[in-house]
C-alpha positions as CSV (number, residue, x, y, z in Angstrom):
1,M,31.4,31.5,135.3
2,S,30.1,28.1,134.4
3,G,32.4,25.1,133.9
4,K,31.7,25.1,130.1
5,T,32.7,28.7,129.9
6,V,36.1,28.1,131.7
7,V,36.8,25.1,129.4
8,G,36.0,27.2,126.3
9,A,38.3,30.0,127.5
10,V,41.2,27.7,128.1
11,A,40.8,26.1,124.7
12,V,40.8,29.5,123.0
13,A,44.0,30.6,124.9
14,T,45.7,27.3,123.9
15,L,44.8,27.9,120.2
16,L,46.1,31.5,120.3
17,A,49.4,30.4,121.9
18,A,49.8,27.7,119.2
19,A,49.1,30.2,116.5
20,V,51.7,32.7,117.9
21,G,54.3,29.9,118.0
22,W,53.6,28.8,114.5
23,M,54.0,32.3,113.2
24,A,57.3,32.7,115.0
25,L,58.6,29.5,113.5
26,S,57.4,30.5,110.0
27,A,59.2,33.8,110.3
28,S,62.4,32.0,111.3
29,A,62.0,29.5,108.4
30,L,61.4,32.3,105.9
31,A,64.5,34.2,107.0
32,Q,66.8,31.2,106.4
33,P,66.1,30.9,102.6
34,A,66.6,34.7,102.3
35,A,70.0,34.4,103.9
36,A,70.9,31.4,101.8
37,T,69.8,33.3,98.6
38,A,72.1,36.2,99.5
39,A,75.0,33.8,100.0
40,Q,74.3,32.0,96.7
41,Q,74.4,35.4,94.9
42,A,77.8,36.2,96.4
43,A,79.3,32.8,95.5
44,P,80.2,31.7,91.9
45,A,77.9,29.1,90.2
46,L,79.2,25.6,89.9
47,G,82.0,25.4,87.4
48,Q,82.3,29.2,87.1
49,P,85.2,31.2,88.3
50,A,84.8,33.6,91.1
51,Q,84.2,37.2,90.0
52,T,87.2,39.5,90.5
53,P,86.3,42.8,92.2
54,R,86.5,45.7,89.8
55,S,89.3,47.3,91.9
56,A,91.6,44.2,91.6
57,A,94.3,44.5,88.9
58,P,95.7,41.5,86.9
59,T,99.1,40.3,88.0
60,A,102.2,41.1,86.0
61,A,102.6,37.5,85.1
62,A,99.3,37.4,83.4
63,V,100.0,40.0,80.8
64,G,102.7,40.5,78.1
65,G,104.0,43.5,76.2
66,G,101.4,46.2,75.7
67,G,99.2,44.7,78.4
68,L,98.3,41.6,76.3
69,R,99.6,38.1,76.7
70,D,102.3,37.0,74.2
71,P,101.5,33.4,73.2
72,Y,105.0,33.0,71.7
73,A,107.1,34.5,74.5
74,G,110.7,33.4,74.4
75,K,110.5,32.2,70.8
76,K,112.2,33.7,67.7
77,K,109.7,35.7,65.6
78,L,109.6,36.2,61.9
79,L,107.5,38.8,60.1
80,I,106.5,37.6,56.7
81,W,105.7,40.8,54.8
82,A,104.2,40.8,51.3
83,D,102.7,44.2,50.5
84,V,102.1,44.3,46.7
85,Q,99.3,46.9,46.7
86,S,101.2,49.0,44.2
87,G,103.3,46.3,42.4
88,F,103.1,43.0,40.5
89,H,101.0,40.3,42.2
90,H,103.1,37.2,41.8
91,D,101.0,34.1,41.8
92,D,103.4,32.2,44.0
93,I,103.3,34.6,47.0
94,N,100.5,32.9,48.9
95,H,102.2,29.5,48.6
96,A,105.6,31.0,49.5
97,M,104.3,32.5,52.7
98,A,102.6,29.3,53.7
99,V,105.9,27.3,53.1
100,I,108.0,29.7,55.2
101,E,105.5,29.7,58.0
102,R,105.3,25.9,58.0
103,L,109.1,25.5,58.1
104,G,109.3,27.5,61.2
105,R,106.4,25.9,63.0
106,E,107.3,22.3,62.2
107,S,110.9,22.8,63.2
108,G,110.2,25.0,66.2
109,A,113.0,27.4,65.1
110,Y,110.7,30.4,64.9
111,V,107.1,31.5,64.7
112,S,105.7,33.7,61.9
113,V,103.3,36.5,61.6
114,I,102.0,37.0,58.0
115,R,101.0,40.4,56.8
116,T,100.1,41.7,53.3
117,D,100.0,45.3,54.5
118,S,102.6,47.6,56.0
119,Q,100.9,48.7,59.2
120,V,103.4,46.9,61.5
121,I,106.5,48.4,59.8
122,T,107.0,50.9,62.6
123,K,108.6,51.2,66.0
124,K,105.7,53.3,67.3
125,P,102.9,51.8,69.3
126,I,100.0,50.6,67.0
127,L,96.7,51.7,68.3
128,G,93.2,51.3,67.0
129,Y,90.8,53.9,65.7
130,G,87.1,54.2,65.1
131,T,84.2,54.0,67.4
132,R,85.1,50.8,69.2
133,Y,89.0,50.7,69.1
134,D,90.0,54.4,69.1
135,G,93.3,54.7,71.1
136,R,93.2,51.1,72.3
137,N,95.8,48.3,72.2
138,I,94.7,46.1,69.2
139,N,97.3,43.4,69.7
140,A,99.3,44.5,66.7
141,R,103.1,44.1,67.3
142,N,105.5,46.6,65.9
143,L,109.1,45.9,64.6
144,D,110.5,45.7,68.1
145,Q,108.8,42.3,68.5
146,Y,110.5,40.6,65.6
147,D,114.0,39.1,65.0
148,A,113.9,39.1,61.2
149,I,111.7,40.0,58.3
150,F,111.0,37.9,55.2
151,F,110.0,40.2,52.4
152,L,108.0,39.1,49.4
153,G,106.5,42.4,48.2
154,A,106.8,44.4,45.0
155,G,106.1,48.0,43.9
156,E,106.5,51.3,45.7
157,G,104.4,50.2,48.7
158,T,102.7,52.4,51.2
159,L,105.5,53.2,53.7
160,N,105.7,56.8,54.9
161,S,109.1,58.4,55.6
162,Q,109.1,57.5,59.3
163,Q,108.3,53.8,58.5
164,K,111.2,53.7,56.1
165,T,113.5,55.2,58.7
166,D,112.2,52.6,61.2
167,L,112.8,49.7,58.7
168,L,116.4,50.7,58.1
169,S,117.0,51.1,61.8
170,F,115.6,47.6,62.4
171,V,118.5,46.2,60.5
172,K,121.2,48.8,60.8
173,D,120.9,49.8,64.4
174,D,119.1,46.9,66.1
175,G,121.3,44.3,64.4
176,K,118.3,42.3,63.1
177,G,117.8,40.3,59.9
178,L,116.2,40.8,56.5
179,V,115.6,38.0,54.0
180,V,114.2,39.1,50.6
181,G,112.8,36.7,48.0
182,H,112.0,36.9,44.4
183,A,111.0,40.3,43.1
184,A,112.5,42.3,46.0
185,G,114.6,44.0,43.4
186,V,111.5,45.6,41.8
187,A,110.2,47.0,45.1
188,F,110.7,50.6,46.2
189,F,112.4,51.8,43.0
190,D,111.9,55.4,44.1
191,W,113.6,54.8,47.4
192,P,117.4,54.6,46.7
193,E,118.4,53.3,50.2
194,W,116.3,50.2,49.7
195,G,118.7,49.3,46.9
196,N,121.6,49.7,49.2
197,L,119.8,47.7,51.9
198,I,119.2,44.7,49.7
199,G,122.3,45.0,47.6
200,G,120.8,46.4,44.4
201,F,117.8,46.7,42.1
202,M,116.8,44.4,39.3
203,G,117.8,45.6,35.9
204,S,116.2,42.7,33.9
205,E,115.4,39.1,34.2
206,Y,115.6,35.9,32.2
207,G,112.5,33.9,31.5
208,V,111.5,30.7,33.3
209,R,113.7,28.0,31.8
210,P,116.4,25.6,32.8
211,T,119.5,27.6,33.8
212,Q,123.0,26.5,34.8
213,L,124.0,27.8,38.2
214,I,127.2,27.6,40.3
215,V,127.5,27.5,44.1
216,D,130.3,30.0,45.0
217,D,130.1,29.4,48.7
218,P,129.4,25.8,49.5
219,N,129.9,26.5,53.2
220,F,127.0,28.8,53.6
221,P,124.3,27.0,55.6
222,G,121.5,25.4,53.5
223,V,123.1,25.2,50.0
224,Q,124.9,21.9,50.3
225,G,122.1,20.0,48.6
226,F,122.6,21.8,45.3
227,G,126.1,20.5,44.7
228,K,128.8,22.6,43.0
229,T,126.9,23.2,39.8
230,F,123.3,22.4,39.0
231,T,120.5,23.3,36.6
232,F,117.3,24.9,37.8
233,S,114.2,26.2,36.1
234,D,113.2,29.6,37.4
235,Q,113.1,33.3,36.5
236,F,116.4,34.8,37.6
237,P,117.3,38.5,37.8
238,V,120.1,40.5,36.5
239,M,121.2,43.1,39.1
240,K,121.8,46.8,38.4
241,E,123.0,49.8,40.5
242,P,123.5,50.3,43.3
243,Y,124.8,46.8,42.9
244,V,128.5,46.6,42.0
245,K,130.9,43.7,42.2
246,G,132.5,43.6,45.7
247,K,129.3,45.0,47.4
248,V,128.0,41.6,48.4
249,H,129.0,38.0,49.3
250,T,127.9,35.8,46.4
251,I,126.6,32.4,47.4
252,I,125.1,31.2,44.1
253,R,125.6,32.8,40.7
254,L,124.4,32.2,37.2
255,D,127.0,30.5,34.9
256,A,127.4,33.2,32.3
257,S,129.5,30.9,30.1
258,K,126.4,28.9,29.3
259,L,124.4,32.0,28.1
260,S,123.7,32.9,24.5
261,P,125.5,36.0,23.3
262,E,122.2,38.0,23.5
263,D,121.7,37.0,27.1
264,R,125.3,37.5,28.0
265,A,125.0,41.1,26.7
266,R,122.7,42.0,29.5
267,R,125.7,41.7,31.8
268,P,128.9,41.7,29.7
269,D,131.2,41.2,32.7
270,G,129.4,37.9,33.5
271,D,128.8,38.9,37.1
272,I,125.2,37.6,37.8
273,P,124.7,36.8,41.4
274,I,121.4,34.9,42.2
275,V,121.8,34.3,45.9
276,F,124.0,36.6,48.1
277,A,124.4,38.0,51.6
278,L,125.6,41.3,52.9
279,P,126.0,43.2,56.1
280,Y,124.0,46.4,56.7
281,G,125.2,48.2,59.8
282,K,124.9,45.8,62.7
283,G,122.4,43.6,60.8
284,R,122.3,40.8,58.2
285,V,120.6,40.7,54.7
286,F,120.0,37.6,52.5
287,N,118.8,38.2,48.9
288,S,117.6,35.3,46.7
289,G,116.2,35.4,43.2
290,F,114.6,31.9,43.6
291,G,110.8,31.7,43.7
292,H,108.9,32.8,40.7
293,P,106.9,29.5,40.0
294,D,105.0,27.7,42.8
295,E,107.1,24.6,42.1
296,T,110.3,26.3,43.3
297,W,108.9,26.5,46.9
298,D,108.2,22.8,46.9
299,D,111.8,21.9,46.1
300,P,113.4,20.6,49.4
301,R,116.7,22.2,48.4
302,V,115.1,25.6,48.1
303,Q,113.2,25.2,51.3
304,K,116.4,24.2,53.2
305,M,118.2,27.2,51.7
306,Y,115.6,29.7,52.9
307,F,115.2,28.0,56.2
308,E,118.9,28.3,57.0
309,A,118.9,31.8,55.6
310,I,116.2,32.8,58.1
311,K,118.2,31.3,61.0
312,W,121.3,33.1,59.8
313,A,119.4,36.4,59.5
314,M,118.1,36.0,63.1
315,G,121.6,35.5,64.4
316,M,121.0,31.8,65.3
317,T,123.8,30.7,62.9
318,K,127.2,32.4,62.7
319,V,129.0,32.2,59.4
320,P,131.5,34.7,57.8
321,I,130.4,36.5,54.7
322,P,133.5,38.1,53.2
323,L,132.6,40.5,50.4
324,D,133.5,39.4,46.8
325,A,136.7,40.7,45.3
326,K,136.2,43.8,43.2
C-alpha cells in the first residue's frame, strides 16, 4: 500500500469517528429537551395553581353546609320573603326590601337573602332539576339556615301543605322569628293558621292620611323616637278574627278618640292595634301596619323600629311582651 493510500485511510477513519461522536452527542442533546418537556407538562404554569389529582377530596374546612361554602358563616341570617304572585303588588315592596337589607348590612347585625318566590320555604333539601342541574345542590338554602323571616307578601301564595307545616314549625318548634310588614293581614286568607301565627287578618283599612297614634309600650326596642303620641301619614289596618283583645302585646295603636263616627264604627270598641308582638310556640312574631307609601321606609323612626324588631325576632334582644288585658 502506498503512502498516499495509508494517509487517505487514516483520514477516512478519523472522519467516521468524529461523525459517530457527533451523532452520540446529538442524541444526548435531543433527549434532554424531551425530558424537560415532560417535566414542564407535569408542573403548573407560572402563576397557576397545581392541579389536584382527581382522587383527592376537598378538606372539610373548604366546604360549608350542603357541600358548598357559606360566605356568611357565623352571622345572623334574615330571609326577606315577598311572594305576591297571587295578591296585590304594592309599589313600596322593592324599596322596603332594599331598606331592610341595607340596615342589616351596614350595621353588621345580620345578612339578608331576598326572595320573591316561595321555593326556600321548606325544611327539605332544595335540589335542581332539568338537564344541567337535575338532583344537584344549587346553593339554595332552606329554612334551617335562617334565624328570622321578614314577610312582605300578599295573596294566597304558592305554598303547598308541607311548606305551610314547615313554616309554622320554623317559628313554633325551632323558636325562630317572624316579622311581618304592611299587607301581611291580606295574605293566606284561606289558611286559618296564618291568622293565628300573625295575630289576625285585616278586616279593612283607612286611607293614607295623617293619623293620630299612641305608643302603648315605650320600652319596646326601637319605638322611643316616636314619643308617647304622634301623627303619621300611612294606610293603617283594622284587624279582624282571629284577632281578639288580649291575644297580642300592643306596642303602637291608633287613637280611636280622634276618629270620625264613621271610621270609629269599623271598630266600635276602639281597639285598633297598629304594631304588636306575640309569642307563637317557642318563637316570636312582630306585626306592623306601617309601610304602604315609599316615604314610610325612608323615615328614620320607622327604620329603627323595624331594625330593632328584627333583632328581637332573632333573639338578639330580650324584652317581655305581656299580652294585653282582655
